[in-house]
C-alpha positions as CSV (number, residue, x, y, z in Angstrom):
1,M,-50.3,36.8,27.9
2,H,-50.3,35.2,31.4
3,K,-47.0,35.6,33.2
4,P,-46.0,32.6,35.4
5,R,-45.3,33.4,39.1
6,F,-42.5,30.9,39.4
7,G,-41.3,29.9,36.0
8,L,-39.3,26.9,34.7
9,R,-36.1,28.9,34.3
10,A,-36.2,29.9,38.0
11,K,-36.8,26.3,39.1
12,S,-33.9,25.0,36.9
13,L,-31.5,27.7,38.1
14,L,-32.3,26.9,41.7
15,A,-31.8,23.2,41.3
16,L,-28.5,23.7,39.4
17,G,-27.2,26.1,42.0
18,V,-27.9,23.7,44.9
19,A,-26.2,20.8,42.9
20,C,-23.1,22.9,42.2
21,V,-22.7,24.0,45.8
22,L,-23.2,20.5,47.2
23,A,-21.0,18.7,44.7
24,L,-18.1,21.2,44.9
25,L,-17.3,20.6,41.2
26,P,-14.5,23.2,40.9
27,A,-12.7,21.6,43.9
28,V,-13.0,18.2,42.4
29,F,-11.7,19.4,39.1
30,V,-8.7,21.1,40.7
31,G,-8.0,18.0,42.8
32,I,-8.0,15.8,39.7
33,V,-5.6,18.1,37.9
34,A,-3.3,18.2,40.9
35,L,-3.4,14.4,41.3
36,D,-2.5,14.0,37.7
37,G,0.4,16.3,38.1
38,V,1.6,14.4,41.2
39,R,1.3,11.1,39.3
40,E,3.3,12.5,36.3
41,H,6.0,13.8,38.6
42,F,6.4,10.6,40.6
43,G,6.1,8.4,37.5
44,E,8.9,10.2,35.6
45,A,11.1,10.2,38.7
46,Y,10.4,6.5,39.1
47,A,11.3,5.8,35.4
48,R,14.5,7.9,35.6
49,N,15.7,6.2,38.8
50,L,14.9,2.8,37.5
51,A,16.7,3.4,34.2
52,M,19.8,4.7,36.0
53,L,19.8,1.7,38.3
54,K,19.5,-0.8,35.5
55,S,22.2,0.9,33.5
56,Q,24.6,0.4,36.4
57,N,23.5,-3.2,36.8
58,V,24.2,-3.8,33.2
59,L,27.4,-1.8,33.0
60,A,29.2,-3.2,36.0
61,P,29.5,-6.9,35.1
62,V,29.8,-6.4,31.3
63,S,32.4,-3.7,31.8
64,R,34.4,-6.0,34.0
65,D,34.4,-8.8,31.5
66,L,35.1,-6.3,28.7
67,A,38.1,-5.0,30.5
68,L,39.4,-8.5,31.0
69,A,38.7,-9.3,27.4
70,M,40.7,-6.3,26.2
71,R,43.6,-7.3,28.5
72,F,43.4,-10.8,27.1
73,A,43.5,-9.5,23.5
74,D,46.4,-7.2,24.3
75,S,48.5,-9.9,26.0
76,E,52.0,-10.3,24.5
77,V,51.6,-14.1,24.9
78,V,48.6,-14.0,22.6
79,R,50.5,-11.9,20.1
80,Q,53.5,-14.2,20.1
81,W,51.4,-17.2,19.4
82,M,49.6,-15.3,16.5
83,R,53.0,-15.1,14.8
84,A,53.6,-18.9,14.9
85,E,50.4,-21.0,15.4
86,D,52.4,-24.3,15.1
87,D,55.0,-23.3,17.7
88,A,54.4,-25.8,20.5
89,A,56.1,-23.7,23.2
90,R,54.1,-20.6,22.3
91,R,50.9,-22.7,22.0
92,E,51.4,-24.1,25.5
93,L,52.1,-20.7,27.0
94,F,49.0,-19.2,25.4
95,F,46.6,-21.9,26.6
96,R,48.1,-21.8,30.2
97,E,47.6,-18.0,30.3
98,A,44.1,-18.3,28.6
99,E,43.0,-20.7,31.3
100,G,43.6,-18.0,34.0
101,Y,41.4,-15.6,32.0
102,R,38.7,-18.3,31.5
103,R,38.3,-18.7,35.3
104,A,38.2,-14.9,35.7
105,F,35.5,-14.3,33.0
106,R,31.9,-14.3,34.3
107,G,30.9,-16.8,31.6
108,R,33.8,-19.1,32.5
109,G,34.9,-19.2,28.9
110,Y,37.0,-17.5,26.2
111,F,37.4,-17.8,22.4
112,L,40.1,-16.8,19.9
113,A,39.7,-16.8,16.1
114,R,42.8,-16.4,13.9
115,A,42.8,-14.2,10.8
116,D,45.4,-16.2,8.9
117,S,44.3,-19.8,9.4
118,L,40.6,-18.9,10.3
119,N,40.8,-21.5,13.1
120,Y,38.4,-20.9,15.9
121,Y,39.5,-21.9,19.5
122,L,37.1,-22.0,22.5
123,N,37.2,-23.3,26.0
124,D,34.4,-23.0,28.6
125,E,32.7,-25.0,31.3
126,V,30.3,-26.6,28.8
127,S,32.8,-28.0,26.3
128,D,35.6,-30.4,27.1
129,Y,39.0,-28.7,27.3
130,S,40.8,-28.7,24.0
131,E,43.8,-27.1,22.5
132,R,42.7,-27.9,19.0
133,P,40.4,-25.6,16.9
134,R,36.7,-26.2,17.4
135,Y,36.2,-25.5,13.6
136,T,37.5,-23.4,10.8
137,L,35.7,-20.2,9.7
138,A,34.6,-19.7,6.1
139,R,33.9,-16.5,4.2
140,D,31.1,-18.0,2.2
141,N,29.3,-19.2,5.4
142,A,26.7,-16.7,6.5
143,A,26.9,-17.9,10.1
144,D,30.6,-16.8,10.2
145,A,29.9,-13.3,8.9
146,W,30.2,-11.9,12.4
147,F,34.0,-12.7,12.4
148,F,34.8,-11.1,9.1
149,N,32.7,-8.0,9.8
150,S,34.3,-7.6,13.2
151,L,37.8,-8.1,11.8
152,A,37.2,-5.2,9.4
153,M,35.9,-2.8,12.1
154,T,37.8,0.3,13.1
155,E,36.7,0.2,16.8
156,P,38.8,-1.9,19.2
157,Y,35.8,-4.0,20.2
158,N,32.1,-4.7,19.7
159,I,29.4,-6.3,21.8
160,N,27.1,-8.6,20.0
161,V,24.1,-10.9,20.8
162,N,24.4,-13.8,18.4
163,P,23.7,-17.5,18.3
164,D,26.6,-19.9,17.5
165,V,25.0,-22.5,15.2
166,K,27.9,-24.9,15.2
167,L,28.3,-25.0,19.0
168,G,24.6,-24.7,19.7
169,V,24.9,-21.8,22.2
170,T,23.5,-18.3,22.3
171,R,25.5,-15.7,24.1
172,V,26.3,-12.0,24.5
173,W,29.7,-11.9,22.9
174,L,32.5,-9.4,23.7
175,N,34.6,-9.3,20.5
176,V,38.0,-7.6,20.8
177,L,40.5,-7.1,18.0
178,V,44.0,-8.6,18.5
179,R,46.5,-6.4,16.7
180,D,50.2,-7.0,15.9
181,G,51.2,-3.4,15.2
182,E,48.6,-1.9,12.9
183,R,47.4,-5.3,11.6
184,A,44.4,-7.1,13.0
185,V,45.6,-10.7,13.4
186,A,42.8,-12.3,15.4
187,L,39.6,-11.8,17.4
188,A,39.4,-12.7,21.1
189,G,37.0,-12.4,23.8
190,T,34.3,-14.1,25.9
191,G,30.6,-14.7,26.0
192,L,27.9,-14.2,28.7
193,D,25.1,-16.8,28.6
194,L,22.0,-15.0,27.3
195,S,19.5,-16.6,29.7
196,E,21.7,-15.5,32.6
197,F,22.0,-12.1,31.1
198,L,18.2,-11.7,30.8
199,R,17.6,-13.0,34.3
200,D,20.2,-10.8,35.9
201,F,19.9,-7.6,33.9
202,V,16.6,-7.5,32.0
203,S,14.1,-9.5,34.0
204,T,12.3,-7.4,36.6
205,R,9.5,-8.0,39.1
206,E,8.3,-4.5,38.8
207,T,4.7,-4.4,37.4
208,G,4.3,-2.3,34.2
209,V,8.0,-2.1,33.6
210,T,9.8,-3.5,30.4
211,P,13.6,-3.3,30.5
212,I,15.2,-3.1,27.1
213,I,18.8,-2.8,25.9
214,L,19.7,-1.3,22.5
215,D,22.9,-1.0,20.5
216,S,24.0,2.4,19.2
217,G,21.9,1.9,16.1
218,G,18.7,1.1,18.0
219,A,18.7,-2.7,17.4
220,I,17.4,-4.6,20.4
221,Q,20.1,-6.5,22.3
222,A,18.1,-7.7,25.2
223,H,14.3,-7.9,25.9
224,P,12.0,-10.0,28.0
225,D,10.7,-11.3,24.7
226,A,13.7,-13.1,23.2
227,S,12.1,-13.2,19.7
228,L,12.6,-9.4,19.5
229,I,16.4,-9.6,19.9
230,S,18.4,-8.5,16.9
231,F,21.1,-11.2,16.8
232,G,24.3,-10.2,15.2
233,S,23.4,-6.6,14.8
234,T,26.8,-5.1,15.7
235,T,28.6,-7.4,13.2
236,G,26.6,-6.4,10.1
237,A,23.6,-8.8,10.4
238,R,21.2,-6.1,11.4
239,D,17.4,-6.9,11.1
240,A,15.4,-3.8,10.6
241,T,12.3,-5.4,12.2
242,R,14.0,-6.0,15.5
243,T,14.6,-2.5,16.6
244,L,12.8,-0.4,19.1
245,A,11.8,2.0,16.4
246,A,10.0,-0.8,14.6
247,L,7.8,-1.4,17.7
248,L,6.6,2.2,17.6
249,P,4.2,4.0,15.3
250,E,5.9,5.6,12.4
251,D,5.1,9.2,13.5
252,E,6.8,8.6,16.9
253,R,10.1,7.3,15.5
254,P,11.7,10.7,14.9
255,A,11.2,11.5,18.6
256,L,12.9,8.3,19.6
257,R,15.8,9.2,17.3
258,R,16.2,12.6,18.8
259,A,16.1,11.1,22.3
260,M,18.9,8.7,21.4
261,E,21.0,11.5,20.0
262,A,20.4,13.5,23.1
263,G,21.5,10.5,25.2
264,R,24.7,10.2,23.2
265,A,25.4,13.9,23.6
266,E,25.2,13.5,27.5
267,P,26.3,9.9,28.4
268,G,25.1,8.8,31.8
269,S,22.1,11.2,31.8
270,V,18.5,10.1,31.5
271,V,16.3,11.2,28.5
272,T,12.6,10.6,28.7
273,L,9.8,10.6,26.0
274,R,6.3,9.4,25.6
275,A,5.7,6.6,23.1
276,S,3.0,4.0,22.2
277,L,4.5,0.6,22.9
278,D,2.6,-2.7,23.0
279,G,-0.6,-0.8,22.2
280,R,-0.3,1.4,25.3
281,E,1.1,4.8,26.0
282,Q,4.3,4.4,28.0
283,L,7.1,6.6,29.4
284,L,10.5,5.6,27.9
285,A,13.6,6.5,30.0
286,L,17.0,6.1,28.1
287,V,20.5,6.0,29.4
288,Y,23.5,5.8,27.0
289,M,26.5,3.8,28.2
290,P,29.5,4.8,26.0
291,E,31.7,2.0,27.4
292,L,29.4,-0.6,25.8
293,Q,27.9,1.7,23.1
294,W,24.5,0.5,24.4
295,Y,21.3,2.2,25.6
296,T,19.4,1.0,28.7
297,V,15.7,1.7,28.1
298,M,13.0,1.4,30.7
299,A,9.5,1.4,29.3
300,V,7.1,2.3,32.1
301,D,3.3,2.0,31.8
302,L,2.3,4.7,34.2
303,N,-1.2,3.2,34.5
304,A,0.1,-0.2,35.6
305,A,3.4,0.6,37.4
306,R,3.3,0.6,41.2
307,Y,5.2,3.8,42.0
308,F,2.4,5.8,43.8
309,D,0.2,4.7,46.7
310,G,-3.2,5.7,45.7
311,G,-5.2,4.1,48.6
312,W,-6.3,7.3,50.2
313,V,-7.2,8.7,46.8
314,R,-9.5,5.8,46.2
315,I,-11.2,6.3,49.6
316,A,-11.7,10.0,48.8
317,M,-13.1,9.2,45.4
318,V,-15.5,6.6,46.8
319,T,-16.8,9.1,49.4
320,L,-17.2,11.8,46.8
321,L,-19.0,9.4,44.4
322,L,-21.5,8.5,47.2
323,V,-22.2,12.1,47.9
324,V,-22.7,12.9,44.2
325,A,-24.9,9.9,43.8
326,L,-27.2,11.0,46.6
327,L,-27.3,14.5,45.2
328,F,-28.2,13.2,41.7
329,V,-31.0,11.0,43.1
330,G,-32.5,14.0,44.9
331,V,-32.1,16.4,42.0
332,G,-33.2,13.8,39.5
333,Y,-36.4,13.2,41.3
334,A,-37.2,16.9,41.5
335,V,-36.3,17.5,37.8
336,D,-38.4,14.5,36.7
337,K,-41.4,15.6,38.7
338,V,-41.2,19.3,37.7
339,V,-39.8,19.2,34.2
340,L,-39.4,15.8,32.5
341,N,-42.9,14.5,32.9
342,P,-44.5,17.5,31.1
343,L,-41.8,17.3,28.4
344,R,-42.5,13.6,27.9
345,D,-46.2,14.5,27.2
346,M,-44.9,17.0,24.7
347,R,-42.7,14.4,23.1
348,R,-45.6,11.9,22.7
349,S,-47.7,14.7,21.1
350,T,-44.8,15.4,18.7
351,S,-44.7,11.7,17.7
352,A,-48.4,11.6,17.2
353,I,-48.3,14.6,14.9
354,A,-45.4,13.0,13.0
355,A,-47.6,10.0,12.5
356,G,-50.5,12.1,11.2
357,D,-52.6,12.2,14.3
358,F,-53.4,15.8,15.1
359,D,-56.0,14.9,17.8
360,I,-53.7,15.5,20.8
361,V,-54.2,16.7,24.4
362,L,-51.7,19.2,25.8
363,P,-51.3,20.8,29.2
364,T,-52.3,24.2,28.1
365,E,-53.8,25.1,31.5
366,R,-50.4,25.3,33.2
367,G,-49.3,28.7,34.3
368,D,-45.5,28.4,33.6
369,E,-43.3,28.2,30.5
370,I,-44.4,24.7,29.8
371,G,-48.0,25.9,29.6
372,E,-47.0,28.7,27.2
373,L,-45.1,26.1,25.1
374,A,-48.1,23.8,25.0
375,R,-50.4,26.6,23.8
376,A,-47.9,27.6,21.1
377,F,-47.5,23.9,20.1
378,R,-51.2,23.6,19.7
379,Q,-51.3,26.5,17.3
380,M,-48.4,25.1,15.4
381,A,-50.1,21.7,15.2
382,D,-53.2,23.3,13.7
383,R,-51.2,25.1,11.1
384,V,-49.1,22.0,10.2
385,Q,-52.4,20.0,9.8
386,A,-53.7,22.6,7.3
387,Q,-50.4,22.7,5.4
388,T,-50.1,19.0,5.3
389,R,-53.5,18.7,3.6
390,E,-52.4,21.2,1.0
391,L,-49.1,19.5,0.4
392,E,-50.8,16.1,0.0
393,S,-53.0,17.5,-2.7
394,K,-50.0,19.0,-4.5
395,V,-47.9,15.9,-4.2
396,S,-50.7,13.8,-5.7
397,E,-50.9,16.1,-8.7
398,R,-47.1,16.1,-9.1
399,T,-47.0,12.3,-8.8
400,V,-49.4,11.9,-11.7
401,E,-47.3,14.3,-13.9
402,L,-44.0,12.4,-13.0
403,E,-45.5,9.1,-13.8
404,Q,-46.6,10.3,-17.2
405,R,-43.1,11.8,-17.9
406,N,-41.5,8.6,-16.7
407,R,-43.5,6.6,-19.2
408,E,-42.6,9.0,-22.0
409,M,-38.9,8.8,-21.1
410,T,-39.0,5.0,-21.0
411,L,-40.6,4.9,-24.4
412,A,-38.0,7.3,-25.8
413,H,-35.2,5.3,-24.3
414,K,-36.5,2.1,-25.8
415,Q,-36.8,3.8,-29.2
416,I,-33.2,5.0,-29.0
417,N,-31.9,1.6,-28.0
418,D,-33.9,-0.1,-30.8
419,S,-32.5,2.4,-33.3
420,I,-28.9,1.8,-32.1
421,D,-29.4,-2.0,-32.3
422,Y,-30.8,-1.6,-35.8
423,A,-27.8,0.6,-36.7
424,S,-25.5,-2.2,-35.3
425,L,-27.3,-4.8,-37.5
426,I,-26.9,-2.5,-40.6
427,Q,-23.2,-1.9,-39.7
428,R,-22.5,-5.6,-39.4
429,T,-24.0,-6.3,-42.9
430,F,-21.3,-4.0,-44.4
431,L,-18.5,-6.2,-43.0
432,P,-17.1,-8.8,-45.5
433,D,-17.3,-11.8,-43.1
434,R,-19.0,-14.1,-45.6
435,Q,-16.5,-13.3,-48.4
436,M,-13.6,-13.9,-46.1
437,R,-14.9,-17.2,-44.8
438,E,-15.5,-18.4,-48.4
439,I,-12.1,-17.4,-49.8
440,L,-9.7,-17.5,-46.8
441,G,-11.4,-20.2,-44.7
442,E,-9.5,-21.0,-41.5
443,D,-6.5,-18.9,-42.6
444,H,-7.8,-15.7,-41.0
445,F,-9.6,-14.3,-38.0
446,V,-11.1,-11.0,-37.1
447,L,-11.5,-9.4,-33.6
448,W,-14.1,-6.7,-34.0
449,R,-15.2,-5.2,-30.7
450,P,-16.9,-1.8,-30.8
451,R,-16.7,0.2,-27.5
452,D,-20.4,0.8,-27.7
453,V,-23.1,-1.0,-29.6
454,V,-21.9,0.6,-32.8
455,G,-18.5,1.9,-33.5
456,G,-16.0,3.7,-35.8
457,D,-14.0,0.6,-36.9
458,F,-14.6,-1.7,-39.9
459,Y,-12.6,-3.9,-42.2
460,V,-12.5,-4.4,-46.0
461,F,-11.9,-7.4,-48.2
462,R,-12.0,-7.4,-52.0
463,G,-10.8,-9.6,-54.8
464,G,-10.5,-13.2,-56.0
465,D,-8.6,-15.6,-58.2
466,G,-5.5,-15.4,-55.9
467,R,-5.5,-11.5,-55.7
468,F,-7.0,-9.7,-52.7
469,L,-7.1,-6.3,-51.1
470,I,-7.6,-6.6,-47.3
471,G,-7.4,-4.0,-44.6
472,V,-8.8,-2.3,-41.5
473,V,-10.2,1.2,-41.0
474,D,-10.5,3.4,-37.8
475,C,-12.7,6.4,-38.1
476,A,-12.6,9.2,-35.5
477,G,-15.3,9.0,-32.8
478,H,-17.2,6.2,-31.0
479,G,-20.8,5.0,-30.9
480,V,-23.3,6.6,-33.3
481,P,-20.9,9.4,-34.6
482,G,-18.2,6.9,-35.3
483,A,-20.6,4.6,-37.1
484,L,-21.8,7.5,-39.3
485,M,-18.2,8.2,-40.2
486,T,-17.7,4.6,-41.3
487,M,-20.5,5.1,-43.8
488,L,-18.5,8.0,-45.4
489,A,-15.2,6.2,-45.1
490,R,-16.7,3.0,-46.7
491,S,-18.2,5.0,-49.5
492,A,-14.9,6.8,-50.2
493,I,-12.9,3.5,-50.2
494,D,-15.4,1.7,-52.5
495,Q,-15.2,4.6,-54.9
496,A,-11.4,4.6,-54.8
497,I,-11.2,0.9,-55.5
498,A,-13.6,1.3,-58.4
499,E,-11.5,4.1,-59.8
500,V,-7.9,2.8,-59.3
501,G,-8.3,-0.9,-58.7
502,L,-6.9,-3.3,-56.1
503,T,-3.2,-3.5,-57.0
504,S,-2.0,-0.2,-55.4
505,P,-3.0,0.3,-51.8
506,A,-1.3,3.7,-51.8
507,A,-3.4,4.8,-54.8
508,V,-6.5,3.6,-53.1
509,L,-5.6,5.7,-50.0
510,A,-4.8,8.8,-51.9
511,H,-8.0,8.6,-54.0
512,A,-10.1,7.9,-50.8
513,D,-8.5,10.9,-49.1
514,R,-9.6,13.2,-52.0
515,V,-13.1,11.8,-51.9
516,L,-13.4,12.3,-48.2
517,R,-12.2,15.8,-48.4
518,R,-14.7,16.7,-51.1
519,L,-17.6,15.1,-49.0
520,L,-16.5,17.0,-45.9
521,D,-15.8,20.3,-47.5
522,D,-19.4,20.4,-48.6
523,R,-20.4,20.5,-44.9
524,E,-19.8,23.3,-42.5
525,L,-18.5,21.2,-39.6
526,P,-17.1,22.7,-36.3
527,R,-13.4,22.6,-36.0
528,A,-13.7,20.6,-32.8
529,I,-15.2,17.6,-34.6
530,A,-12.6,15.1,-35.6
531,T,-13.0,13.7,-39.2
532,N,-9.7,11.8,-39.7
533,V,-9.7,8.2,-40.8
534,D,-6.8,5.7,-40.1
535,V,-6.5,3.0,-42.7
536,G,-4.2,0.0,-43.4
537,L,-4.5,-1.9,-46.8
538,A,-2.5,-4.9,-48.0
539,Y,-2.7,-6.2,-51.6
540,V,-1.8,-9.9,-51.8
541,D,-1.1,-11.8,-55.0
542,T,-0.8,-15.5,-54.1
543,R,0.1,-16.4,-57.7
544,V,3.5,-14.7,-57.4
545,G,3.9,-14.8,-53.6
546,G,3.9,-11.0,-53.2
547,L,2.5,-8.5,-50.8
548,R,2.1,-4.8,-51.3
549,Y,1.2,-2.6,-48.2
550,A,0.3,1.1,-47.7
551,G,-1.1,2.6,-44.5
552,A,-2.4,5.8,-43.1
553,K,-1.2,5.7,-39.4
554,I,-1.7,2.0,-39.3
555,S,1.1,-0.6,-39.4
556,L,1.3,-4.1,-40.8
557,Y,2.9,-6.7,-38.5
558,W,4.0,-10.2,-39.3
559,S,5.8,-12.9,-37.3
560,D,7.1,-16.4,-37.8
561,G,7.1,-17.1,-34.0
562,E,10.8,-16.1,-33.6
563,R,10.8,-12.5,-34.7
564,V,8.2,-9.8,-35.3
565,E,8.5,-7.3,-38.2
566,E,6.5,-4.1,-38.8
567,I,5.8,-2.0,-41.8
568,K,4.8,1.5,-40.6
569,G,2.0,3.4,-42.3
570,G,2.1,7.0,-43.4
571,R,2.2,9.7,-40.8
572,R,-1.1,11.4,-41.9
573,A,-4.6,10.0,-41.6
574,L,-7.1,10.4,-44.4
575,A,-9.0,13.7,-44.2
576,D,-6.4,15.0,-41.8
577,R,-5.8,18.8,-41.6
578,R,-2.8,18.3,-43.8
579,V,-2.7,16.1,-46.9
580,G,-0.7,12.9,-46.4
581,E,1.6,11.0,-48.7
582,Y,1.3,7.3,-49.1
583,E,3.5,4.8,-50.8
584,D,3.4,1.1,-51.6
585,I,5.9,-1.1,-49.8
586,E,6.7,-4.5,-51.4
587,C,7.6,-7.7,-49.5
588,S,7.5,-11.4,-50.2
589,L,4.6,-13.5,-49.0
590,D,6.1,-16.0,-46.5
591,P,3.9,-19.1,-45.8
592,R,5.6,-19.4,-42.4
593,C,4.4,-16.0,-41.3
594,T,1.1,-14.7,-39.9
595,Y,0.1,-11.1,-40.8
596,Y,-1.7,-8.7,-38.6
597,L,-3.5,-5.4,-39.0
598,T,-4.9,-3.6,-35.9
599,T,-6.5,-0.3,-35.1
600,D,-5.1,1.7,-32.1
601,G,-7.9,0.5,-29.9
602,F,-5.9,-2.7,-29.1
603,L,-2.6,-0.9,-28.6
604,D,-4.0,1.9,-26.5
605,Q,-6.1,-0.2,-24.1
606,A,-5.3,0.8,-20.6
607,G,-4.6,-1.8,-18.0
608,G,-1.8,-3.5,-16.0
609,E,-0.6,-2.5,-12.6
610,H,-0.3,1.3,-13.4
611,G,-3.1,1.7,-15.9
612,F,-0.8,2.3,-18.9
613,G,-1.7,1.4,-22.5
614,L,-0.8,-2.1,-23.8
615,G,1.7,-0.6,-26.3
616,N,3.7,-1.9,-29.3
617,R,6.2,-3.9,-27.2
618,R,3.7,-6.0,-25.4
619,F,1.6,-6.4,-28.6
620,A,4.7,-7.6,-30.5
621,E,5.5,-10.1,-27.8
622,L,2.0,-11.5,-27.9
623,L,2.3,-11.9,-31.7
624,R,5.6,-13.7,-31.4
625,E,4.2,-16.2,-28.9
626,Q,1.0,-16.9,-31.0
627,A,2.2,-16.7,-34.6
628,R,2.7,-20.4,-35.2
629,R,-0.6,-21.5,-33.6
630,P,-3.8,-22.2,-35.5
631,M,-5.7,-19.0,-36.3
632,A,-8.7,-19.8,-34.0
633,Q,-6.4,-20.5,-31.1
634,Q,-4.5,-17.3,-31.8
635,A,-7.8,-15.3,-31.7
636,Q,-8.8,-16.8,-28.4
637,A,-5.4,-16.3,-26.8
638,L,-5.2,-12.6,-27.9
639,V,-8.7,-11.9,-26.6
640,Q,-7.8,-13.5,-23.2
641,A,-4.5,-11.6,-23.0
642,L,-6.2,-8.3,-23.8
643,D,-9.0,-8.9,-21.2
644,A,-6.4,-10.0,-18.6
645,Y,-4.4,-6.9,-19.1
646,R,-7.5,-4.6,-19.1
647,G,-8.7,-6.1,-15.8
648,A,-11.6,-4.0,-14.3
649,L,-10.8,-1.0,-16.5
650,P,-13.4,0.0,-19.2
651,Q,-12.7,-0.5,-22.9
652,R,-11.2,2.8,-24.0
653,D,-11.7,2.6,-27.8
654,D,-13.2,0.5,-30.6
655,I,-10.9,-2.5,-31.2
656,T,-10.4,-4.3,-34.6
657,L,-7.6,-6.9,-35.2
658,L,-7.5,-8.7,-38.5
659,S,-5.0,-11.6,-39.1
660,F,-4.4,-13.7,-42.2
661,R,-2.1,-16.2,-43.8
662,F,-1.6,-16.9,-47.5
663,D,0.3,-19.9,-48.9
664,P,1.6,-19.0,-52.3
665,R,2.0,-22.7,-53.1
666,G,-1.7,-23.2,-52.5
């Protein structure tokens, strides 16, 4: 084989080596890593310093007003007036002293709410001066909950952002308990205007920085977006959606909780963590202020905040990009000339072969690796062409065979479906629909819904001259096996009626059970095949107004629209592994009642929100609601209720529901 003098591998290694040397890729990588480290360091330092500065900005004015409010609440003049609200001298002395506090407070206002009379006093620069209560608090008023919650607190004060609906103002309130001995007699304090609070302490001109204030539970007390503030959080009106944790993804909330706990453990220190806020990764710096029981939080977007002068970095990057661009142009031209053009020819040849065109031209005369590849490719193309022809011949033969088998399967499928449809027609002829219409008329309905085309449920009706035997039968199995079992069960019941008559449903059941066992004992059936038959039979004598019922695992229900009663069937089915005992149960025939017999397909149908079966309780409620309606309307309502409960779930079992009325006076 011809060995190339200067092969493709040597040319590629030479081009790659020149590119790596000129581009200084390792140096660029190290520079980027170092730059990221510098940005991280300066960014975290910036966030820490800003958080510490903001905490001091918040703490200083609020602490001052809090100290004044606590002195105001601890004043002996205030306490004396709390003991006698109607004492004119004490009232005058209180308002004179309170006026001095009002001028000292930053918000130029104070309030006092008494625990005994629930009168609320307030004076500020907005309202006209008054020594009368502004309004009286009420325990049943949700807007006054702040007062009663604060009055019950164990701490000497709380700080709360809350709107006062009656006065139409929204402030940061400093609520301090006034105590007379151990008893809390009032709540006093002052308020800072929220807009001024935001402007002075929260608003910032720093790009990429979001100042936030949280209470000890994480509720937002101040934010540039006022809609996120949890008004009244410290007085029991906490809104779980207005917390910093609610703004973070669920998997980041434990980290925030740990950071808050660390801040409380070391008040005044800065705790930082990474979090996703407003759809961006940000650095959160938290400082806990124990005096206010608040957290100052600075959310810094390191990609947007201006804490690092990157001008020189940009110049260096632009220069490097220009050098790399020139390098790529040169190397790209060389690679395209030496490598890519021949490879494009190979690709076009590959596409032609894929399209079935094996008449291709390849550069087999080249003396390098591409020439060797072209010669090997030519050999492969010739071999593929030969194998393709062979495969096409085999595919043609297999296609003919598959088409023949498909026709045979289609014919077999049609024959099976025709047989099942014919079986369904035969099964329907066994059902006593005509006799029931002639004798019962509109005083009955039947819902018969096999799960498949044919099924294992059927119903019986025998009698005349005011005496009838009516019932439902549920054979084990579905589809064709279930339908075949109905033939045996129908034969056994017919023989039992012929032998013992109509008047004793229990005797019919016992005799049918013996017949079924004889029929099945003559056949060696696998133990896994279920042969049991559930039956419910009712004998009705309209001449005397009596009804006699016996069942094998099927109950008789009746309802007058106010109550629903049930006669349970025996515990054993016909042809069960153990012989059952069946007894006749007598009851009067009530013309106000509607009677129902149903197989377990209706009761066990899965549906609802959790996919559970319909069950006896829901079924009884449906009967109670429908019992007084005409029979046709009952049938339609029960079908609609069952379909609505089932929803998109499949029908689980064959369903048969038979309902009737008899008027003894008719």
